N, C-alpha and C positions, 0 to 999 in steps of 0.2 A: 503493499498500499504505499502512494507516494503520499510525503506530505504537504499541506499549504507552501507554496514560497513567498519565500521573501525579499525576492531579487526587486519586485516593485515598492518595498516600502522604501522610505524616503531613510530608518535610521541605518548607520552605518554598524552598529551590531546585529541587528536583525540582516543584513546581507554579508555581514562576513559569515553569519552563521551560515547563509546556504551557500558560503563556500567552503567552511570545515566541514558543513555535515553532520553526524553525529559521534555518537563516542571511539566506534570503529573504527573512524576516520583519523580520531585522533593517536591510536593507539597505534595506528600505521604510520602514522608521520612519524610518531614517537621511535618506533622500529628503522623506521627508514634513515632518517636523523643517528642512528647507532652505526648507520652502514646495512641494514636489508635491503636486497632489492629485487630479489626472485620471488615468484609466486606461492611456492614451496617453504620459504625461508619463513615469509610473513605468515602462513599458516601453521609450522610450524608452533612460531614464535607466540603467536595465539588462539589459538584451537578454536578456530574459526571456522564454519560451513565455508565448505567450497565456493557453493552458491551466491553468498551471503560477502567475500571475500571477492570474487568477480564481479559484483554489481558495487561495493564498494571501492573499488580501484577504477572499474570504469568512470563511478563518477567522478573519484577525485583527477584523473586524467582529462575529463570534461570540465571541471571545472577550473582547472588550471595549476591542482597543489602539486601533481604528479607528470611526469614526461612519460611514456613508453615508449624504449628504444627495444630495440632486433638486438640479440646478442644469437639469435643461431636459426639458421634461416632453415634446415630442416632437420625434424621437423621446427615451424615457425616457436619460436620462444621468444619473450621481452622482458624485461627485467624494467625498474619502476623507479625513477630519481625525483629528489625533490627539483621543485621551481624557485624561483627566487620570490615568485608568489610566495610556497613555501617557507621560504629561509626568513623571509616577513614574521611569520605566524613565531617561529623558534622562541621568540621572548614571550611571549606569549603561556608557552608549551610550560618554559622554565617557571616564571611565574604561579602556573599553578602546579609544580611539584613539589616547590619549596613550599606552596599554599597546604598542598597534601600531607609533606612533609611535618608541616607545625602543627594541624588539625587534625588530622587521622592516621595518625601514625604512633599510636599507643606501646607499640614494641620497639620504636624508635625505628630511626631512619633505615631502609632498605637500600635508599639510592639518596647518593649526595653528589651536589653540586659543587666542583673545584676550579681552579685556577689550573692551566692545561698546562701552562711554565712553573708554578710556584707549590703547585697542589694543597695550597691555603684552603679551604673550606669556602663556600659563597655562600649568601642569601640575597637573592635578588630583591628589589624593591623597582618599582617604579618611576622614571624622573623624568621632568619634560627635557627634551632634546637640547632647545635654545640657551636654557639657563641652568640645567643640569641638578635643579632641584626636585627632593620627592615629591608625587603627585599626593600629597593630603588631604588637605582642603580643595576643592575642585568644583567648581561651578557649570553645570553642562548648559550652553544656549543654543537658539539658533542657528546656526549657521548662514554666511551668506546665499547657499541654493537651496535655506528652506522652504516650502510650499503652506500658504497660509493655515494648513491644517495641524503642520508641526511647529510654525509660529506660538499659535494659539493653546499648543498643548505647552508647549514652554513657557508660555507668560500663566499659566494658568499652577505648574510647577515651578515656584520661583525659590529653591532649594538648596544647600550646599549639599555634595553629593559626598 
């Protein structure tokens, strides 16, 4: 069953969710960032049904998150490689990983983020690209391309997020 599409909504979060898809897609991306590329590698890592994995990979290629590359002509075999679009999503995934460690790992961290050069443990935060300041007090407002309905919604929700 296909879910409602968010691609026509003016909300960038909804449009982003349209690209990322469901939890399987995020786990496939996680494994792709870990270096997995082939169908059987994803299937073994995730324990996902063949039909579900096929649909998820096709959707992720169609949405531009993965690129399908032929690595064997006979029989035709493909590998899946992260795109620039997916690489831009990686900080979101790293923040989710840290959030999961902080709130949902009573047994302790099973996965940690460390600096690749020094090995020092990292705890990511979201910062403003221009100032480098952490995003702690943020107000979400209608942008220049917002339509009337979106502007009305934000006018009713004058709150700091």
